[in-house]
C-alpha positions as CSV (number, residue, x, y, z in Angstrom):
1,M,-17.2,15.9,39.4
2,F,-14.2,16.6,41.8
3,K,-14.6,19.4,44.3
4,K,-11.4,21.5,44.8
5,R,-11.3,24.8,46.5
6,N,-15.1,25.1,46.4
7,V,-15.0,24.5,42.6
8,E,-16.8,21.6,41.1
9,L,-14.3,20.3,38.6
10,N,-15.6,18.5,35.5
11,I,-12.8,15.9,35.2
12,P,-11.8,14.9,31.7
13,K,-11.4,11.2,31.0
14,H,-8.3,11.6,28.8
15,V,-5.7,14.3,29.2
16,A,-2.6,14.8,27.0
17,I,0.5,16.9,27.8
18,I,3.3,18.0,25.6
19,L,6.4,17.8,27.8
20,D,8.0,21.0,26.6
21,G,10.5,23.4,28.1
22,N,13.0,21.1,29.7
23,G,16.1,22.6,28.1
24,R,15.0,26.2,28.7
25,W,14.2,25.4,32.3
26,A,17.7,24.0,32.8
27,K,19.4,26.9,31.0
28,K,17.7,29.4,33.3
29,R,19.5,27.6,36.2
30,G,22.8,27.4,34.5
31,M,22.5,23.7,34.0
32,P,22.9,21.5,30.8
33,R,19.8,20.5,28.8
34,T,20.2,17.0,29.9
35,Y,19.5,18.1,33.5
36,G,16.2,19.5,32.4
37,H,15.3,16.2,30.6
38,Q,16.2,14.3,33.8
39,R,13.9,16.5,35.9
40,G,11.2,16.3,33.2
41,V,11.1,12.5,33.4
42,E,10.9,12.7,37.2
43,N,7.9,15.1,36.7
44,I,6.0,12.5,34.7
45,R,5.8,10.4,37.9
46,K,4.5,13.4,40.0
47,I,1.9,14.5,37.4
48,A,0.7,10.9,36.7
49,I,0.0,10.5,40.5
50,A,-1.7,13.9,40.6
51,A,-3.9,12.9,37.6
52,S,-4.8,9.7,39.4
53,D,-5.8,11.7,42.5
54,F,-8.0,13.9,40.4
55,G,-9.8,10.9,38.9
56,I,-8.4,11.2,35.3
57,K,-8.7,7.8,33.5
58,A,-5.9,8.2,30.9
59,L,-2.9,10.5,30.7
60,S,-0.9,10.7,27.4
61,V,2.5,12.4,27.6
62,Y,4.7,13.4,24.6
63,A,8.1,12.3,25.8
64,F,10.1,11.9,22.5
65,S,9.0,12.7,19.0
66,T,10.0,11.2,15.7
67,E,11.6,14.6,15.0
68,N,13.7,14.6,18.2
69,W,16.2,12.3,16.5
70,K,17.5,15.5,14.8
71,R,18.8,16.9,18.1
72,P,22.5,16.7,19.0
73,K,23.8,13.1,19.4
74,D,24.8,13.5,23.0
75,E,21.3,14.7,23.9
76,V,19.6,11.9,22.0
77,D,21.9,9.3,23.6
78,F,21.0,10.7,27.1
79,L,17.3,10.6,26.3
80,M,17.6,6.9,25.2
81,K,18.9,6.1,28.7
82,L,15.7,7.4,30.3
83,P,13.4,4.4,29.8
84,G,15.7,2.3,32.0
85,E,15.8,5.0,34.7
86,F,12.1,5.3,34.4
87,E,11.6,1.6,35.1
88,K,14.1,1.5,37.9
89,K,12.9,4.6,39.8
90,F,9.1,4.6,39.4
91,K,7.9,1.0,39.3
92,D,7.1,0.9,43.0
93,D,5.2,4.2,43.0
94,F,3.2,3.1,40.0
95,K,2.4,-0.2,41.6
96,K,1.2,1.6,44.8
97,Y,-1.1,3.8,42.7
98,D,-2.2,0.9,40.5
99,I,-1.1,2.8,37.4
100,K,-1.0,0.9,34.1
101,V,1.7,2.0,31.6
102,M,1.5,1.7,27.8
103,F,3.7,3.1,25.1
104,S,2.7,4.7,21.8
105,G,5.1,5.2,18.9
106,R,7.4,3.5,16.5
107,K,9.4,0.5,17.6
108,T,11.6,0.3,14.5
109,H,14.2,2.9,15.6
110,L,14.7,1.9,19.2
111,S,17.5,-0.3,20.5
112,Q,16.8,-3.9,21.5
113,E,17.5,-3.0,25.1
114,N,14.9,-0.2,25.1
115,L,12.4,-2.4,23.3
116,E,12.8,-5.0,26.1
117,I,12.4,-2.3,28.8
118,L,9.2,-1.0,27.2
119,E,7.8,-4.5,26.7
120,R,8.6,-5.4,30.3
121,I,6.9,-2.3,31.8
122,T,3.9,-2.9,29.6
123,K,3.6,-6.6,30.6
124,N,4.2,-5.9,34.3
125,T,1.4,-3.3,34.5
126,K,-1.1,-4.6,32.0
127,D,-3.6,-5.9,34.6
128,R,-3.8,-2.7,36.7
129,K,-7.1,-0.9,37.0
130,G,-6.1,2.7,37.8
131,L,-4.8,5.5,35.6
132,I,-3.5,4.5,32.2
133,L,-0.2,6.4,31.6
134,N,0.4,6.4,27.8
135,I,4.0,7.4,27.2
136,C,4.4,8.6,23.6
137,F,8.0,7.7,22.8
138,D,9.4,8.0,19.3
139,Y,5.9,9.2,18.4
140,G,4.7,11.2,15.5
141,S,1.0,11.7,14.7
142,K,1.6,11.8,10.9
143,T,3.4,8.5,11.0
144,E,0.6,7.1,13.2
145,I,-2.1,8.1,10.7
146,V,-0.1,6.8,7.7
147,E,0.3,3.4,9.5
148,A,-3.4,3.3,10.2
149,C,-4.1,4.0,6.5
150,K,-1.7,1.3,5.4
151,A,-3.5,-1.2,7.8
152,I,-6.9,-0.2,6.3
153,A,-5.6,-0.5,2.8
154,S,-4.3,-4.0,3.6
155,D,-7.8,-4.9,4.9
156,V,-9.3,-3.6,1.6
157,N,-6.8,-5.7,-0.4
158,S,-7.7,-8.8,1.6
159,G,-11.4,-8.3,1.2
160,K,-12.0,-7.6,4.9
161,I,-13.6,-4.3,4.2
162,K,-14.9,-2.3,1.2
163,I,-13.6,1.1,0.4
164,E,-17.1,2.6,0.5
165,D,-17.6,1.2,4.0
166,I,-14.6,2.9,5.6
167,T,-15.5,5.3,8.4
168,S,-13.6,7.4,10.9
169,K,-14.0,4.6,13.4
170,D,-11.9,2.4,11.2
171,I,-9.0,4.9,11.5
172,D,-9.7,5.1,15.3
173,K,-9.2,1.4,15.8
174,H,-5.9,1.4,14.0
175,L,-4.3,4.2,16.0
176,Y,-1.9,3.6,19.0
177,T,-4.6,5.1,21.2
178,K,-7.4,2.7,20.1
179,D,-7.9,1.4,23.7
180,L,-8.0,4.8,25.3
181,P,-11.0,7.1,25.9
182,D,-11.5,10.0,23.4
183,L,-9.1,12.9,24.1
184,D,-10.8,15.6,26.1
185,L,-8.0,18.0,27.0
186,L,-4.5,18.8,25.6
187,I,-2.1,20.8,27.6
188,R,1.1,22.5,26.4
189,P,3.4,24.1,29.0
190,S,6.4,26.3,28.1
191,G,4.6,29.2,26.3
192,E,4.7,27.6,22.8
193,V,1.3,27.6,21.0
194,R,1.4,24.7,18.6
195,L,0.6,20.9,18.5
196,S,4.0,19.8,17.1
197,N,2.7,16.6,15.4
198,F,1.0,15.3,18.6
199,L,-2.3,13.4,18.5
200,L,-3.5,15.4,15.4
201,W,-6.4,13.0,14.8
202,Q,-7.4,12.6,18.4
203,V,-7.4,16.3,19.1
204,A,-10.2,17.0,16.7
205,Y,-12.7,18.1,19.5
206,A,-10.4,18.2,22.5
207,E,-10.0,21.4,24.5
208,L,-6.6,23.1,24.2
209,Y,-4.8,24.7,27.2
210,F,-1.5,26.6,26.9
211,C,0.6,27.9,29.8
212,K,4.0,29.5,30.2
213,T,5.3,27.2,32.9
214,Y,8.1,24.9,31.8
215,W,7.4,21.2,32.1
216,P,9.8,20.5,35.0
217,A,8.0,23.1,37.0
218,F,4.5,22.0,36.0
219,S,2.9,20.9,39.3
220,K,-0.3,19.4,40.6
221,K,-1.5,23.0,41.1
222,S,-0.7,23.7,37.4
223,L,-2.8,20.7,36.5
224,E,-5.6,21.9,38.7
225,K,-5.6,25.3,36.9
226,A,-5.9,23.5,33.6
227,L,-8.8,21.5,35.0
228,I,-10.5,24.6,36.3
229,E,-10.2,26.2,32.8
230,Y,-11.5,23.0,31.2
231,T,-14.5,23.1,33.5
232,K,-15.4,26.6,32.2
233,R,-15.4,25.4,28.6
234,N,-18.7,24.8,26.7
235,R,-18.1,21.7,24.7
236,R,-20.6,21.6,21.9
237,F,-18.9,19.2,19.5
238,G,-20.2,21.2,16.5
239,G,-23.8,21.4,17.9
240,L,-25.7,23.7,20.1
241,K,-26.5,23.5,23.8
242,S,-29.4,25.3,25.4
């Protein structure tokens, strides 16, 4: 429990956030969409540190989806520059807070330069013991599940497992998130009320929280409001509680 403003917060182990509303936030300020994306990346740092302060163990953020490649080329090109800026600007802060960074998503569509950046960040933070920041980059949940099924099918073909012995745990251990706690809370800012192909398997019994704040304006106070709401929820996991 974490006490905040006389409220005993039940802190979830694993929180996920869909980083939505960057473009609309920028447009309201008469700025280009790329400005919103820039501020959105900077906000990952702030919210990761806030999550660490609250005692959250893992934070998954939906930074770039497999469908985002359909956006205008200049916008995609700008987004592909952000891993380098992320490494340059935030490595000292993450070291200070002992934050471990991992990446979930496809590696087949990224440039060699970005692959090296992601690998370097992962390697340099792998032994840290604080918050795990899971950045979902070129991530799509359907692709993740298909890849898990292919891996299990390969195990069946090689005789490592029998079809009748396959359980949900076998899928769990082939997902990008296999080393993270079960997902407890998924947050979507910006006013949209959908999952957009994000953590579809992992969200099975997670609590969902939607708010109208655009991601660049989502603050530690916004996260606290989500945690207060989470604390009010009665999580029964399909059963009953007395």
